[in-house]
ZAMARGU-4260 file (C-alpha; in steps of 0.2 Angstrom, whole numbers, plus 5000, padded with zeros to 4 digits):
<rodrens>
0) 5917/5519/5476 | 5918/5528/5460 | 5922/5546/5461 | 5906/5551/5451 | 5895/5545/5465
5) 5900/5559/5476 | 5895/5572/5463 | 5879/5581/5464 | 5864/5574/5452 | 5864/5581/5435
10) 5849/5593/5437 | 5860/5603/5449 | 5869/5610/5434 | 5854/5619/5428 | 5851/5626/5445
15) 5869/5631/5445 | 5867/5640/5429 | 5851/5649/5435 | 5859/5654/5452 | 5875/5660/5444
20) 5866/5671/5431 | 5855/5678/5445 | 5870/5681/5456 | 5879/5690/5443 | 5864/5701/5439
25) 5861/5705/5457 | 5880/5709/5460 | 5880/5721/5445 | 5864/5729/5452 | 5871/5730/5470
30) 5889/5734/5467 | 5890/5741/5449 | 5875/5753/5452 | 5876/5754/5471 | 5858/5750/5473
35) 5853/5743/5490 | 5834/5740/5490 | 5825/5746/5505 | 5815/5730/5506 | 5830/5720/5510
40) 5833/5729/5526 | 5830/5716/5540 | 5835/5711/5557 | 5849/5698/5557 | 5858/5688/5570
45) 5877/5692/5570 | 5891/5683/5578 | 5902/5697/5575 | 5900/5714/5565 | 5910/5729/5565
50) 5904/5745/5557 | 5903/5761/5567 | 5901/5750/5582 | 5906/5732/5586 | 5892/5720/5588
55) 5894/5702/5595 | 5880/5689/5597 | 5866/5700/5594 | 5852/5705/5582 | 5856/5720/5571
60) 5847/5728/5556 | 5856/5725/5540 | 5853/5727/5521 | 5856/5709/5516 | 5858/5713/5497
65) 5877/5708/5498 | 5873/5692/5507 | 5860/5687/5493 | 5873/5691/5480 | 5886/5680/5488
70) 5875/5666/5492 | 5868/5665/5474 | 5885/5666/5466 | 5893/5653/5478 | 5879/5641/5476
75) 5878/5643/5458 | 5896/5641/5454 | 5897/5626/5467 | 5883/5617/5458 | 5891/5620/5441
80) 5907/5613/5447 | 5901/5598/5456 | 5886/5592/5447 | 5888/5576/5436 | 5887/5575/5417
85) 5875/5563/5409 | 5889/5551/5405 | 5902/5554/5418 | 5918/5546/5412 | 5936/5544/5418
90) 5941/5556/5405 | 5929/5569/5413 | 5937/5565/5430 | 5954/5569/5423 | 5948/5585/5416
95) 5941/5590/5433 | 5957/5586/5441 | 5967/5596/5428 | 5955/5611/5430 | 5957/5610/5449
100) 5976/5611/5448 | 5976/5624/5435 | 5964/5635/5445 | 5974/5632/5460 | 5990/5637/5451
105) 5982/5652/5443 | 5974/5659/5459 | 5990/5656/5470 | 6000/5666/5457 | 5986/5680/5457
110) 5987/5680/5476 | 6005/5681/5477 | 6005/5696/5464 | 5992/5705/5475 | 6002/5702/5491
115) 6016/5711/5482 | 6008/5725/5474 | 5991/5729/5481 | 5988/5736/5499 | 5975/5743/5510
120) 5957/5742/5505 | 5961/5736/5488 | 5969/5720/5496 | 5953/5718/5506 | 5943/5718/5490
125) 5955/5705/5482 | 5952/5694/5497 | 5934/5696/5497 | 5934/5692/5478 | 5944/5676/5482
130) 5929/5669/5490 | 5921/5667/5473 | 5937/5666/5462 | 5942/5648/5466 | 5925/5642/5460
135) 5924/5654/5445 | 5942/5650/5439 | 5939/5631/5442 | 5923/5632/5431 | 5932/5642/5418
140) 5947/5630/5417 | 5935/5615/5417 | 5924/5621/5402 | 5940/5627/5392 | 5947/5609/5394
145) 5930/5601/5391 | 5926/5611/5375 | 5944/5609/5369 | 5943/5590/5371 | 5926/5589/5362
150) 5932/5599/5347 | 5938/5587/5333 | 5957/5588/5329 | 5962/5593/5347 | 5969/5583/5361
</rodrens>
């Protein structure tokens, strides 16, 4: 089986772009401006939640703005990373593999740096960001390699 058969259909790239942009805008509004819209207060089922009190396997009231940001960003970046191009070639698969390794090396180095120099809540923020960073850094590396390859006079 050719590896491109396990990639998502091409139209997922456009959905990925839209979701990534929406997730970025929502995240800036939520975390940059610290806005939590009241209409997003809703009852949700939790397996485990620890705020002022610990809740396990029950329904609580929560503002789901953070979850919306996370879901849109993760899905958007995932769709961008794993949707096929119009002409999926072996060269593109090599670029995908290189981007995977470069992103893994980059983020492992970043995580080691953070383990050595960042403590407390700051490290918790880094670990939370790591949820998105693998897909984000993979996409950055892939498109750097892709556009560098498509420029004349580069290898």
